[in-house]
C-alpha positions in Angstrom: 32.9 31.6 5.5 35.6 29.3 2.9 39.6 31.1 4.1 39.9 31.7 0.7 37.0 34.0 1.1 38.1 35.0 4.5 41.7 35.8 2.8 40.2 37.9 0.5 38.0 40.0 2.3 41.8 40.4 4.2 42.7 41.8 1.5 39.9 43.9 0.1 40.2 45.7 3.6 43.6 46.3 3.6 43.3 48.1 0.2 41.0 49.9 1.2 43.2 51.2 4.6 45.0 51.8 1.9 43.4 54.0 -0.6 41.6 56.2 2.6 45.6 56.6 3.2 47.4 58.0 -0.2 43.6 60.1 0.0 45.5 62.3 2.2 48.9 62.3 0.8 49.8 65.2 -2.5 51.0 63.9 -5.8 51.2 64.2 -9.2 50.4 60.1 -9.0 48.7 59.5 -6.3 44.7 59.2 -8.6 46.4 56.5 -11.3 47.8 54.8 -7.6 44.4 55.1 -6.0 42.6 53.8 -9.8 45.1 50.6 -10.1 44.2 50.2 -5.3 40.3 50.1 -6.8 40.7 48.4 -10.1 42.7 45.0 -7.7 39.3 45.4 -5.4 36.8 45.4 -8.4 39.3 42.4 -9.3 39.3 40.7 -5.5 34.9 40.8 -5.5 34.2 40.1 -8.9 37.0 37.0 -9.1 36.1 35.5 -5.9 32.4 36.7 -5.0 31.0 36.8 -7.8 32.9 33.6 -8.8 34.0 35.0 -12.7 36.7 32.9 -11.6 34.6 29.5 -12.4 32.6 31.0 -15.2 33.6 30.8 -19.6 37.6 32.6 -20.4 34.8 34.9 -22.6 33.6 36.5 -19.2 36.5 36.8 -17.6 38.4 38.6 -21.3 35.6 41.3 -20.7 35.3 41.6 -17.3 39.0 42.6 -17.2 38.8 44.5 -20.7 36.0 45.9 -19.8 38.4 47.3 -16.6 41.2 48.4 -18.3 38.8 50.0 -20.6 37.4 52.2 -17.2 40.6 53.3 -16.1 41.8 54.3 -19.1 38.7 56.6 -19.6 39.4 57.7 -16.7 42.8 58.9 -16.6 42.1 60.2 -20.1 39.4 62.7 -18.3 41.2 63.7 -15.5 44.9 64.4 -17.0 
């Protein structure tokens, strides 16, 4: 494994553990925190392992726009 892939994998593990720990808390904003952590994991996987970092700017914009729209829709549905 390349060094950046290993670092990304470790960060993904930490974010997953953080999501699991935060899910046990009771707070008004916990859904937002977990969604942000999930979005960071999505971006890490997309840009590192799916190699979106080498893709055309159109695809990068599309993937980030999709993520933003997805998170906004989920927040609207949950609230």
